[in-house]
C-alpha positions as CSV (number, residue, x, y, z in Angstrom):
1,M,-105.0,-76.8,16.2
2,T,-101.9,-78.7,17.1
3,T,-99.7,-76.9,14.6
4,E,-100.7,-73.5,15.9
5,T,-100.1,-74.4,19.5
6,E,-96.7,-75.9,18.6
7,T,-95.4,-72.7,16.7
8,K,-96.2,-70.2,19.4
9,P,-93.7,-71.3,22.0
10,V,-91.0,-71.5,19.4
11,E,-91.6,-67.8,18.4
12,Q,-91.5,-66.8,22.0
13,T,-88.2,-68.5,22.6
14,E,-86.6,-66.8,19.6
15,E,-87.8,-63.4,20.8
16,K,-86.3,-64.0,24.2
17,K,-83.0,-65.0,22.6
18,E,-82.9,-61.7,20.7
19,E,-83.7,-59.8,23.8
20,V,-80.9,-61.5,25.7
21,K,-78.5,-60.8,22.8
22,E,-79.4,-57.1,22.9
23,E,-78.9,-57.0,26.6
24,V,-75.6,-58.7,26.3
25,K,-74.5,-56.2,23.6
26,K,-75.6,-53.3,25.8
27,E,-73.6,-54.7,28.8
28,E,-70.6,-55.2,26.6
29,A,-70.8,-51.7,25.2
30,E,-71.1,-50.3,28.8
31,A,-68.2,-52.4,29.9
32,N,-66.1,-51.2,27.0
33,N,-67.0,-47.6,27.7
34,A,-66.1,-48.1,31.3
35,E,-62.7,-49.6,30.3
36,E,-62.1,-46.7,27.9
37,K,-62.9,-44.2,30.6
38,A,-60.5,-46.0,33.0
39,D,-57.8,-46.1,30.4
40,D,-58.3,-42.3,29.8
41,K,-58.0,-41.6,33.5
42,A,-54.9,-43.8,33.8
43,E,-53.3,-42.0,30.8
44,K,-54.1,-38.6,32.3
45,A,-52.6,-39.7,35.6
46,D,-49.4,-41.0,33.9
47,K,-49.1,-37.7,32.0
48,E,-49.5,-35.7,35.1
49,K,-46.9,-37.8,36.9
50,K,-44.4,-37.4,34.0
51,E,-44.9,-33.7,34.0
52,E,-44.3,-33.5,37.7
53,E,-41.2,-35.7,37.4
54,K,-39.9,-33.4,34.6
55,K,-40.4,-30.4,36.9
56,D,-38.7,-32.1,39.8
57,V,-35.8,-33.5,37.8
58,K,-32.7,-31.3,38.0
59,P,-30.9,-30.4,34.8
60,K,-28.2,-32.9,34.0
61,K,-24.6,-31.8,34.2
62,E,-22.7,-31.7,31.0
63,P,-20.4,-34.7,30.7
64,A,-16.7,-33.9,31.5
65,P,-14.5,-33.6,28.4
66,P,-12.6,-36.8,27.6
67,K,-9.1,-37.0,28.9
68,P,-6.4,-36.4,26.3
69,A,-5.0,-39.6,24.9
70,V,-1.4,-38.3,25.4
71,H,0.4,-36.4,28.1
72,K,1.7,-33.8,25.8
73,P,-1.3,-32.3,23.9
74,D,0.7,-29.4,22.4
75,F,3.0,-31.8,20.4
76,E,4.9,-30.8,17.3
77,K,4.3,-32.9,14.2
78,D,6.7,-35.9,13.7
79,V,8.7,-35.0,16.9
80,V,9.2,-38.1,19.1
81,Y,8.5,-37.3,22.8
82,L,10.5,-39.8,24.9
83,Y,9.5,-40.6,28.5
84,Q,12.2,-42.3,30.5
85,F,14.2,-42.3,33.8
86,T,16.3,-39.3,34.9
87,R,20.0,-38.8,34.0
88,T,22.9,-40.0,36.3
89,P,26.5,-38.8,36.5
90,V,27.8,-42.0,34.8
91,L,25.1,-42.9,32.3
92,P,22.3,-41.2,30.4
93,S,20.0,-43.9,31.9
94,L,20.3,-46.8,34.3
95,S,17.6,-48.6,32.4
96,P,19.1,-50.5,29.4
97,Y,15.7,-50.3,27.6
98,C,15.6,-46.5,28.0
99,L,19.2,-46.1,26.8
100,K,18.4,-48.5,23.9
101,V,15.6,-46.3,22.6
102,E,17.5,-43.0,23.0
103,T,20.6,-44.5,21.3
104,W,18.5,-45.8,18.4
105,L,16.7,-42.4,18.0
106,R,20.1,-40.7,17.7
107,L,21.6,-43.1,15.3
108,A,18.5,-43.1,13.2
109,G,18.6,-39.3,13.0
110,L,15.0,-38.8,14.2
111,R,13.9,-35.6,15.9
112,Y,13.1,-36.3,19.6
113,E,12.7,-34.6,22.9
114,N,12.9,-36.0,26.4
115,V,9.9,-35.1,28.5
116,D,10.8,-34.1,32.1
117,H,7.9,-35.9,33.7
118,K,9.5,-36.1,37.2
119,M,9.0,-39.9,37.2
120,K,5.2,-39.5,37.3
121,Y,4.1,-41.2,34.1
122,K,4.2,-44.7,32.8
123,S,2.8,-46.2,29.6
124,K,-0.6,-47.8,29.4
125,K,1.3,-51.1,29.7
126,G,2.9,-49.8,33.0
127,Q,6.3,-49.5,31.5
128,L,9.2,-47.0,30.9
129,P,10.3,-46.1,28.3
130,F,7.4,-45.1,26.0
131,V,7.1,-42.5,23.3
132,E,4.4,-40.2,22.0
133,V,4.4,-39.2,18.4
134,N,1.6,-37.2,16.6
135,G,-0.8,-37.8,19.5
136,E,-0.2,-41.5,19.7
137,E,1.5,-43.6,22.4
138,V,3.9,-46.4,21.6
139,A,5.3,-48.5,24.4
140,D,8.0,-51.2,24.8
141,S,11.5,-50.6,23.5
142,A,11.4,-53.3,20.7
143,I,7.9,-52.1,19.5
144,I,9.0,-48.5,19.6
145,I,12.0,-49.2,17.4
146,K,10.1,-51.3,15.0
147,E,7.1,-48.9,14.7
148,L,9.2,-45.7,14.3
149,G,11.6,-47.5,11.9
150,N,8.7,-48.5,9.6
151,R,6.9,-45.1,9.9
152,Y,10.0,-42.9,9.1
153,N,11.9,-45.4,6.9
154,A,14.7,-45.4,9.5
155,D,15.5,-49.2,9.8
156,L,19.2,-49.6,10.8
157,D,19.1,-53.2,9.6
158,T,18.3,-52.6,5.9
159,G,21.7,-53.7,4.8
160,L,21.8,-57.0,6.7
161,T,21.5,-60.4,4.9
162,P,18.9,-63.0,6.1
163,E,21.6,-64.9,7.9
164,Q,22.8,-61.7,9.7
165,R,19.3,-60.9,10.8
166,N,18.9,-64.4,12.3
167,V,22.2,-63.9,14.2
168,A,21.1,-60.5,15.4
169,H,17.8,-61.8,16.6
170,A,19.4,-64.7,18.5
171,T,22.1,-62.5,20.0
172,I,19.5,-59.8,21.1
173,S,17.5,-62.5,22.8
174,M,20.6,-63.7,24.7
175,I,21.5,-60.2,25.8
176,E,18.0,-59.1,27.0
177,N,16.7,-62.5,28.3
178,H,19.9,-63.7,29.9
179,F,22.8,-61.3,30.3
180,A,20.5,-58.4,31.5
181,W,19.3,-60.7,34.3
182,V,22.9,-61.3,35.4
183,V,23.3,-57.5,35.8
184,K,19.9,-57.3,37.5
185,W,21.0,-60.0,39.9
186,W,24.0,-58.0,41.0
187,R,21.9,-54.9,41.5
188,C,19.5,-56.8,43.7
189,R,22.2,-58.5,45.7
190,C,24.4,-55.4,46.2
191,P,22.0,-52.4,46.0
192,G,24.3,-50.2,48.0
193,D,27.3,-50.8,45.7
194,W,25.1,-50.2,42.7
195,V,23.9,-46.8,44.1
196,R,27.6,-45.8,44.7
197,A,28.8,-47.2,41.4
198,A,26.1,-45.1,39.6
199,K,26.8,-42.1,41.7
200,L,23.1,-42.0,42.2
201,N,21.5,-39.1,44.2
202,L,18.2,-40.7,45.2
203,Q,16.6,-37.4,46.2
204,Q,17.2,-36.1,42.7
205,A,16.4,-39.3,40.9
206,L,13.1,-39.8,42.7
207,N,12.2,-36.1,42.9
208,T,11.6,-36.1,46.7
209,R,12.8,-34.3,49.8
210,I,13.0,-37.4,51.9
211,P,16.5,-37.6,53.5
212,N,19.0,-39.7,51.5
213,A,19.7,-41.9,54.5
214,V,16.0,-43.0,54.6
215,L,15.9,-43.3,50.8
216,N,19.0,-45.5,50.7
217,F,17.5,-47.8,53.3
218,A,14.2,-48.0,51.4
219,F,16.0,-48.5,48.1
220,K,18.0,-51.4,49.5
221,L,14.9,-53.0,50.9
222,R,13.0,-52.6,47.7
223,Y,15.8,-54.2,45.6
224,R,16.2,-57.1,48.0
225,Q,12.5,-57.7,47.5
226,A,13.0,-57.4,43.7
227,A,15.4,-60.4,44.0
228,K,12.2,-62.5,44.0
229,K,11.8,-61.6,40.3
230,V,15.3,-62.7,39.6
231,R,14.6,-66.1,41.3
232,A,11.3,-66.4,39.4
233,H,13.3,-65.9,36.2
234,G,15.4,-68.8,37.1
235,I,18.8,-67.3,37.2
236,G,18.6,-66.2,40.9
237,V,18.4,-69.8,42.2
238,H,22.0,-70.4,41.3
239,K,25.2,-69.8,43.4
240,P,26.9,-66.4,43.0
241,E,29.9,-67.9,41.3
242,E,27.7,-69.8,38.9
243,I,25.8,-66.6,38.0
244,E,29.1,-64.8,37.5
245,E,30.2,-67.6,35.1
246,F,26.9,-67.1,33.1
247,G,27.8,-63.4,32.6
248,H,31.4,-64.4,31.5
249,N,30.1,-66.8,29.0
250,D,27.7,-64.2,27.5
251,L,30.5,-61.6,27.3
252,E,32.8,-64.1,25.6
253,V,30.2,-64.8,22.9
254,L,29.8,-61.1,22.3
255,S,33.5,-60.5,22.2
256,H,34.1,-63.3,19.6
257,L,31.1,-62.1,17.5
258,L,32.5,-58.6,17.4
259,G,36.1,-59.5,16.8
260,D,38.1,-56.6,15.3
261,N,35.1,-55.0,13.6
262,P,34.1,-51.5,14.8
263,F,30.5,-52.8,14.9
264,F,29.0,-56.3,14.9
265,F,28.2,-56.4,11.2
266,G,30.8,-54.0,9.8
267,D,31.3,-50.3,9.7
268,S,27.8,-49.2,10.4
269,P,25.8,-49.7,13.7
270,T,22.7,-51.9,13.6
271,T,20.0,-52.7,16.1
272,L,22.2,-55.4,17.6
273,D,24.9,-52.7,18.3
274,V,22.2,-50.5,20.0
275,V,21.0,-53.4,22.3
276,A,24.6,-54.5,23.1
277,F,25.7,-51.0,23.9
278,A,22.7,-50.3,26.1
279,N,23.3,-53.4,28.2
280,L,27.1,-53.4,28.2
281,A,27.2,-49.7,29.3
282,Q,25.4,-50.7,32.5
283,V,28.6,-52.6,33.4
284,A,31.4,-50.7,31.6
285,F,30.7,-47.2,32.8
286,M,30.2,-48.0,36.5
287,D,32.4,-45.9,38.8
288,K,35.9,-47.6,39.0
289,E,36.2,-46.8,42.7
290,V,33.4,-49.2,43.5
291,S,34.3,-52.9,43.2
292,Y,32.3,-54.7,40.5
293,S,33.7,-58.1,39.5
294,L,31.8,-58.5,36.2
295,R,33.1,-55.1,35.0
296,D,36.7,-55.9,36.1
297,W,36.5,-59.3,34.3
298,M,35.2,-57.6,31.1
299,D,38.1,-55.0,31.2
300,E,40.7,-57.8,31.5
301,N,39.2,-60.4,29.1
302,C,37.0,-58.5,26.6
303,A,38.8,-55.2,25.9
304,N,37.2,-55.0,22.4
305,L,33.8,-54.7,24.1
306,V,35.0,-51.8,26.2
307,E,36.3,-50.1,23.1
308,F,33.0,-50.9,21.4
309,C,31.1,-49.1,24.2
310,N,33.3,-46.0,23.9
311,R,32.9,-46.1,20.1
312,V,29.1,-46.1,20.2
313,K,29.2,-43.5,23.0
314,D,31.3,-41.1,20.9
315,R,29.1,-41.6,17.8
316,A,25.7,-41.4,19.4
317,F,26.4,-39.1,22.4
318,P,28.9,-36.4,21.6
319,D,27.3,-34.5,24.4
320,W,27.8,-37.3,26.9
321,E,30.0,-35.3,29.4
322,E,27.6,-32.4,29.3
323,M,24.5,-34.4,29.9
324,C,26.1,-36.5,32.7
325,T,27.6,-33.5,34.4
326,N,24.5,-31.2,34.2
327,L,22.0,-34.1,34.2
328,D,20.4,-32.4,31.2
329,L,17.7,-34.4,29.5
330,N,17.8,-32.4,26.3
331,S,21.5,-31.4,25.9
332,H,21.1,-32.5,22.2
333,I,18.7,-29.6,21.5
334,P,20.4,-26.3,20.9
335,K,19.6,-23.7,23.5
336,P,18.7,-20.1,22.6
337,P,21.5,-17.6,23.1
338,P,21.2,-15.6,26.4
339,E,19.6,-12.2,26.0
340,E,22.1,-9.4,26.0
341,K,21.4,-6.5,28.3
342,V,21.0,-3.2,26.3
343,E,22.9,-0.4,27.9
344,E,20.9,2.8,28.4
345,P,22.3,6.0,27.0
346,A,24.3,8.2,29.3
347,A,21.8,11.1,29.1
348,E,18.9,8.8,30.3
349,K,21.1,7.6,33.1
350,K,21.9,11.2,34.2
351,E,18.2,12.0,34.2
352,E,17.4,8.9,36.3
353,K,20.1,9.9,38.8
354,T,18.8,13.5,39.0
355,K,15.3,12.1,39.6
356,E,16.6,9.8,42.3
357,E,18.5,12.7,44.0
358,E,15.4,14.8,43.9
359,K,13.4,12.1,45.5
360,K,16.0,11.7,48.2
361,D,16.0,15.5,48.8
362,E,12.2,15.5,49.1
363,K,12.3,12.6,51.6
364,E,15.0,14.4,53.7
365,K,12.8,17.5,53.7
366,D,9.8,15.5,54.7
367,D,11.8,13.8,57.5
368,T,13.1,17.1,58.8
369,E,9.6,18.7,58.8
370,K,8.2,15.6,60.6
371,E,11.0,15.8,63.2
372,K,10.3,19.6,63.8
373,A,6.6,18.9,64.2
374,Q,7.3,16.2,66.6
375,K,9.7,18.4,68.6
376,D,7.1,21.2,68.7
377,E,4.5,18.8,69.9
378,K,6.8,17.6,72.7
379,E,7.7,21.1,73.8
380,G,4.0,22.1,73.8
381,E,3.2,19.1,75.9
382,K,6.0,20.0,78.3
383,E,4.7,23.6,78.6
384,D,1.1,22.3,79.2
385,N,2.4,20.0,81.9
386,K,4.3,22.8,83.6
387,K,1.2,25.0,83.6
388,T,-0.9,22.3,85.2
389,E,1.7,21.6,87.8
390,E,1.9,25.3,88.7
391,K,-1.9,25.5,89.0
392,E,-2.0,22.4,91.2
393,K,0.7,24.0,93.5
394,E,-1.2,27.2,93.7
395,E,-4.4,25.4,94.6
396,E,-2.6,23.5,97.3
397,K,-1.2,26.7,98.9
398,K,-4.7,28.1,99.0
């Protein structure tokens, strides 16, 4: 008896457990179904929203074409396009760096063309000069010369020894990092004298219609402000007589190095000759009617440097007078001959004359007919007026 009574409650508890498990499973299944339905509804809602957004979204504009990498997209292969300052009546360029590049291009025999950009463009480095060749920009005068020399096998220094290359490097550094600042100091200190010495027409140089009087004032103000750069360099903190002496010392070094040679290292010009000419020309070729103490000192004490400047000028710029007179950027490029006017045969000329005479006769006839018609109209109006007046008088008598 005891065993039977003891097993019954155990069986009942197990049955209850199974029922609870089944109920739990049902609840879980229902919960899962509910979640799936909710997920389906959410997915449908998301799809509907996306479709509505697609309808509302305006078609995207096509991206603008990329800007050309160069200013001259219609370039000719292996032609160097040079961007620099405008010409002046005394020098091809008042920038020693622009004159340096153009002189080198001529002595190296490379095909080049100056681009008349009206002073609008500068390189990506913010400098002038720069060149474009085969769709690629190259900036900075030293880098231009090195890059083009390597690319076209046009190195002017191939015949120099290692010792001469060292001398050239040191001398170029002296010219560009010391002597050039002496010249710049004078320009900033005496901007009016510089404008007159360079015979500079600021309207033409800056491509503007502003009156020259206003431009001269603004130019002087700007260059006096540029004197801060000269002071920052270090040379501008000295007294004027000390800076003049710095220039004399540099000129003496160049004069002794040149000696009686036509060029610094013999009979052929090198990169040192190009750099020396580009900077000395800024002094040597200033107008003689304007006082410039450094130029006068060079004329008296370094005559071989003056002769050197004239020698390089004659060799590299046989068209110097033409370009400085006409301010032509590309006087080195031959111009096409002017088109000759072809004379028309005499018979055609006679026919044209007869046609013109006929047209004149027709015009005269038309004019006479118009005049007659106008006279007839006037006479008719007069007669009508007379008749009306007579009628009015008769009515008044009555």
